[in-house]
Each structure stands twice: as C-alpha cells, then as structure tokens.
C-alpha positions in Angstrom: 71.9 111.7 -117.0 74.5 112.9 -119.4 78.1 112.9 -118.2 80.3 115.4 -120.1 83.4 113.6 -121.7 86.7 115.2 -120.9 87.5 117.5 -122.7 84.2 118.6 -123.8 84.0 120.9 -126.9 81.1 123.2 -127.6 80.7 124.9 -130.8 78.9 128.1 -129.8 76.6 128.8 -132.7 74.7 131.2 -130.6 73.2 133.8 -132.9 75.7 133.3 -135.7 72.9 131.6 -137.6 71.7 135.2 -138.4 68.2 134.2 -138.2 68.8 131.7 -141.2 67.9 128.0 -140.5 69.9 126.9 -143.8 72.9 128.5 -142.3 72.2 127.1 -138.9 72.3 123.5 -140.3 75.5 124.2 -142.2 77.0 125.4 -139.0 75.9 122.2 -137.2 77.5 120.0 -140.0 80.6 121.9 -140.0 80.8 121.7 -136.1 80.3 118.0 -136.3 82.9 117.5 -139.0 85.4 119.6 -136.8 84.8 117.1 -133.9 82.9 119.3 -131.6 80.9 117.3 -129.0 77.9 119.7 -129.0 76.5 122.8 -130.6 74.9 125.4 -128.4 72.2 128.2 -129.5 70.7 131.0 -127.5 66.9 131.0 -126.6 65.4 134.3 -126.0 62.1 136.5 -126.4 62.3 140.1 -127.5 59.8 141.0 -124.8 61.8 139.7 -121.9 65.2 140.6 -123.0 65.4 144.6 -123.2 63.3 147.6 -122.3 61.5 148.9 -125.3 63.5 152.1 -125.5 66.5 150.2 -126.0 65.1 148.6 -129.2 65.3 152.0 -130.9 68.9 152.1 -130.8 70.3 152.7 -134.2 73.9 152.3 -133.1 73.6 148.7 -132.8 72.5 148.4 -136.3 74.0 145.8 -138.5 73.1 146.0 -142.3 71.8 142.7 -143.0 69.7 144.3 -145.5 67.8 147.7 -146.0 65.0 146.6 -143.8 67.2 146.6 -140.6 66.8 150.0 -139.0 67.4 149.5 -135.3 68.1 146.9 -132.5 64.6 145.7 -132.5 64.9 144.6 -136.2 68.2 142.9 -135.6 66.6 141.0 -132.6 63.6 140.2 -134.6 65.8 138.8 -137.3 68.2 136.6 -135.1 65.4 135.3 -132.6 64.8 131.5 -133.0 61.2 130.5 -132.7 60.3 127.4 -130.7 59.6 125.6 -134.0 63.0 126.4 -135.1 64.5 125.0 -132.0 62.7 121.8 -132.7 63.9 121.7 -136.4 67.6 122.3 -135.2 67.2 119.7 -132.3 66.0 117.1 -134.8 68.7 118.0 -137.3 71.3 117.5 -134.6 69.9 114.2 -133.3 70.3 112.9 -137.1 73.9 114.3 -137.1 74.7 112.7 -133.9 76.0 115.9 -132.1 74.5 117.2 -128.8 72.0 120.2 -129.0 71.5 122.6 -126.2 70.8 126.3 -125.6 71.2 129.1 -123.2 67.6 130.1 -121.9 67.5 133.9 -121.3 64.0 133.7 -119.7 62.1 131.3 -117.7 59.6 130.4 -120.3 62.5 129.0 -122.4 63.9 127.1 -119.6 60.5 125.3 -119.4 60.3 124.8 -123.2 64.1 123.5 -123.5 63.3 120.9 -120.8 60.2 120.0 -122.6 62.1 119.2 -125.7 64.5 117.3 -123.6 67.7 119.0 -123.9 70.4 117.0 -121.9 71.9 119.8 -120.1 71.6 123.7 -119.6 74.0 126.6 -120.0 73.5 129.9 -117.7 74.9 132.9 -119.3 77.2 135.1 -117.4 74.5 138.0 -117.7 72.2 135.8 -115.7 74.5 134.2 -113.0 73.0 136.5 -110.5 69.5 136.0 -111.9 67.6 134.0 -109.0 64.6 133.1 -111.1 66.4 131.7 -114.2 68.8 129.8 -111.9 66.3 128.3 -109.6 64.1 127.2 -112.7 67.0 125.5 -114.4 67.9 123.7 -111.0 64.4 122.4 -110.8 64.9 120.5 -114.1 67.7 118.6 -112.4 69.9 118.3 -115.5 73.7 119.2 -115.7 74.3 123.0 -115.6 77.3 124.9 -117.1 77.5 128.1 -115.5 79.5 130.8 -117.0 81.2 133.2 -114.7 81.8 136.4 -116.5 81.2 139.8 -114.9 81.0 137.8 -111.6 82.7 138.1 -108.1 83.6 135.0 -106.1 80.6 135.8 -103.7 78.2 135.9 -106.6 79.4 132.7 -107.9 79.1 131.0 -104.3 75.5 132.3 -104.2 74.5 130.8 -107.5 76.0 127.5 -106.6 74.3 127.4 -103.4 71.0 128.4 -105.0 71.3 125.4 -107.4 72.3 123.2 -104.4 69.2 124.1 -102.5 67.1 122.5 -105.0 69.3 119.5 -105.4 72.8 118.7 -104.3 72.9 115.8 -106.9 73.0 118.3 -110.0 76.3 118.3 -111.8 77.6 121.8 -112.0 80.2 123.0 -114.3 81.8 126.4 -114.1 83.3 128.3 -117.1 85.9 131.0 -116.5 84.8 133.7 -118.9 85.8 137.3 -119.5 82.7 138.8 -121.0 84.4 141.4 -123.1 84.4 141.0 -126.9 87.4 140.5 -127.4 89.2 140.8 -124.1 92.5 142.0 -124.0 95.2 139.4 -123.3 96.4 140.9 -120.0 92.7 140.8 -118.7 92.1 137.1 -119.7 93.4 135.9 -116.3 93.5 132.1 -117.4 94.9 131.2 -114.0 91.3 131.6 -112.8 90.7 128.1 -114.1 93.0 126.6 -111.5 91.7 129.1 -108.8 87.9 128.3 -109.5 88.7 124.6 -109.4 90.5 124.8 -106.0 87.8 127.2 -104.6 84.7 125.3 -105.5 85.9 121.8 -106.1 84.0 121.5 -109.3 85.1 120.9 -113.0 86.0 124.0 -114.7 86.1 124.9 -118.4 86.5 128.1 -120.4 84.3 130.2 -122.4 86.5 131.9 -125.0 85.8 135.4 -126.5 89.5 136.0 -127.8 90.4 136.2 -131.4 92.4 133.0 -132.5 92.9 129.7 -130.9 95.7 130.1 -128.3 93.5 131.0 -125.4 91.6 127.7 -125.8 94.7 125.6 -125.9 96.4 127.4 -122.9 93.1 126.8 -121.0 93.3 123.0 -121.5 96.8 123.0 -120.5 95.8 124.6 -117.2 93.1 122.0 -116.5 90.0 123.3 -118.4 87.8 120.3 -119.1 85.2 122.1 -121.3 85.8 124.6 -124.2 83.3 126.8 -125.4 84.1 128.7 -128.5 82.0 130.9 -130.7 81.8 129.4 -134.2 81.3 130.8 -137.7 81.7 129.6 -141.3 82.9 133.1 -142.1 84.5 135.6 -139.8 83.7 138.6 -142.2 79.8 137.8 -141.9 77.5 140.6 -140.5 76.7 140.0 -136.8 77.9 140.6 -133.2 80.0 137.5 -132.9 81.4 136.3 -136.1 84.7 138.2 -135.8 85.6 136.7 -132.5 84.3 133.2 -133.6 86.5 130.3 -134.7 86.2 129.3 -138.3 86.2 125.5 -139.2 89.9 125.4 -139.6 90.4 126.8 -136.2 87.8 124.9 -134.5 89.2 121.7 -136.1 92.6 122.6 -134.6 91.2 123.5 -131.1 89.4 120.1 -130.8 92.4 117.9 -132.5 95.2 119.7 -130.5 93.1 120.2 -127.4 92.5 116.4 -127.1 96.3 116.0 -127.5 97.2 118.5 -124.9 94.6 117.1 -122.5 95.9 113.4 -122.9 99.3 114.9 -122.2 98.4 116.2 -118.8 98.1 112.7 -117.2 97.8 112.4 -113.5 99.2 114.7 -110.7 100.9 111.5 -109.1 104.6 111.1 -110.4 104.6 108.1 -112.7 107.2 106.6 -115.0 105.8 104.8 -118.1 106.7 101.5 -119.4 108.0 103.3 -122.4 110.2 105.6 -120.2 111.5 102.5 -118.2 112.9 101.1 -121.4 114.4 104.0 -122.5 115.9 104.4 -119.0 117.9 101.2 -119.5 119.6 102.6 -122.6 120.0 106.3 -121.6 121.2 106.1 -117.9 124.7 105.0 -117.0 126.0 102.0 -115.1 129.3 101.6 -113.1 131.7 99.9 -115.3 135.5 98.9 -115.0 137.6 101.7 -116.2 140.5 99.3 -116.5 141.4 95.8 -116.0 140.6 94.7 -112.4 142.2 91.7 -111.1 140.4 89.3 -109.0 141.0 89.8 -105.2 141.9 93.5 -105.8 140.5 96.3 -103.6 138.6 98.4 -105.9 139.4 102.2 -106.1 137.5 105.0 -107.6 140.1 105.3 -110.4 139.2 101.7 -111.5 135.6 102.7 -112.2 133.8 104.7 -114.8 130.1 105.7 -115.6 128.9 104.6 -118.9 125.9 103.5 -120.8 123.8 101.4 -120.6 122.1 101.5 -117.2 121.7 97.9 -116.9 124.3 97.3 -114.2 124.8 98.8 -110.7 123.4 102.3 -110.5 126.0 105.2 -110.4 124.6 106.5 -107.3 125.9 103.4 -105.6 129.4 104.2 -106.3 130.4 104.6 -102.5 129.1 101.2 -101.9 131.4 99.7 -104.8 134.5 101.6 -103.9 136.9 99.6 -101.6 135.0 96.3 -102.4 136.9 93.2 -103.4 136.7 91.9 -107.0 135.5 88.4 -107.1 137.0 87.6 -110.5 139.0 89.4 -113.3 137.1 92.2 -114.7 138.0 93.4 -118.4 137.8 97.2 -119.3 134.1 98.3 -119.9 132.8 95.3 -117.9 129.3 96.4 -116.5 129.5 95.7 -112.8 126.9 93.6 -110.9 126.7 93.0 -107.2 127.8 89.3 -107.9 131.2 90.7 -109.1 131.8 92.2 -105.6 132.8 90.8 -102.2 
C-alpha cells in the first residue's frame, strides 16, 4: 500500500484539461517537471452529477466555442471518458508521476479501483455522502478527505464511517475553504493545527486562493499534503484556471515548500552539531580582566566575560569569585577549573 511522502504535492489538474487530452498530457508533463508527486483529475458522469434542469443554466456558460450554449454543453466538454482515464493513467506511469482522481459517483469508485489507482480523494461536496465514502472505504486504499463546507461533527462521522469498514485504512484530512477564491480572513489556516490535534491524523491543505503564500504558510503550520489547482495559463477559459498555480508558481511551491518542511524539524528541543561548533566561538568564557597573582583571592573585578566560549561558562561566575588562583594568570587568560583552588 502506498505511503505518502512528506510533504506530498498534488497538482490538481481537475477539469483544467478543458476536455482536451493533448492539454491534459502537457499539464502532466509540466507538473512532473515542477516536482509534483501526483496529478489528480475528477471523475464524474453528467447523469449522476446534477439535476437536468440545472444543465439548462446559461449563466454558467464558458465560451469554449460557439457550440457551448449552457451548463450541459460545458459538462459534456470537460467530462473524461473511461478510455480517457486509462490513456492518462498510462501516460502518468510513463512519466513516473502518480495518477489518481476524485470519484463523484460510486460507479467511478469501482472503475478507479479497477484500473488500480493507489489512493482516493473524496471531495468536500461528498464528505457527507455515505454511499461514496463507504464504497471508497471498501477498496481499502489510502483516502484523502477534503473538509470544505464541513462541521467537526460531519468530519467525525465521515472518519467513523471509513473506520467501520477498516481501521487500517490510512486517512488524510485536507483543510479546505471551498469558496473560489476565499477571502484571506476566511482562510483559517490554524485549522490545520486544530484538525491534527482533534483527529490525530495527518493534515494537509487544499488551496483555492490566488497565489502561493497560503500553501507555504500551511506547510509552516504542519500541513504534510498540499493540493493546488494547476494550469498552464491562468487566462484560459474555465472554472478553475484563474485560481490555479501556473508552472512557475507550482515549481516555487514545491521547492520552497520542501525547504520549509525540512526547517520545521522536531518538537523536541535540539542543538545541532553545527550550532554546537558555533556556540564555542560565539559564547563567552570567564577570563582574567587583569594580571592575577598566584595565591590571590579572585574578586569580581579581576574577571571579565569574553569570547570564545571554550573556558568556564559565564553563568559560573559566582563559583569562580572568591576562589584562589593556583598560578599566575595573565590578562585575557581563559579560565579553566584547574586554575582555581
């Protein structure tokens, strides 16, 4: 079973392929060159996604071309067939990048499992969907659970539903604000810390903001998965292009994100070997402030604090004061315990 590396970067292609397999492959190539660990798509059927009346909505129109008249035309255009999935999965295998998808109905759960995706993503819109969650859990593969729209109770219920199938399934939560794009003051990145403490699970961040700052801040707060929508051109027509990272931004997210994650280190207080070496040069020792004759009782005025820190630590000043000098000590002599009676 796959174990996600930390941090794990997902280039969310989603529907940014605009129904074009050639564009999808270019997105995969670019995501790989940017250092992403995985690309993710969306798997759905028009018949199980929306009611028929909604498909006649012309307000949702994107002018891909003159043939697009309403939402139904758009969905028809951006829906990947099962054959398309297999083509893209095979292409990802060739490019050595993980391929997976978000199933938006149970038939696609079964199909994705059949073509052996290594993990599943459950969308925020389906966190409260018992049928999709239960069907995904039955596949006993790692599950990334996005928490947009959701209360703590709903997240509890979704996790419990998965664990009723198997307690051995790896579950990863994604903090997510499912507005496109969310306002900064609604982003609540501290939820990453809260979710980790509340559920004792790995927590990541699904980003719908414009720019890269939120992704990097999320890693600094402990996010171990970053999912960011990805496009080759933000000006392309489509729902998600404008909030997506372009190749330059994704490359920065991955490069700087890995740096930030390595900087976090451990909760335990540690001093590195490198810092220990600097410590010797940067801290101070107790030194002779003036000539101290052998046999003299050392006073505070006889002493000073100077670099390097290779002698008696300055916090031992009370121990050194009023001791007797064993030998003559020249000015700036770094005091050692052997110098004292």
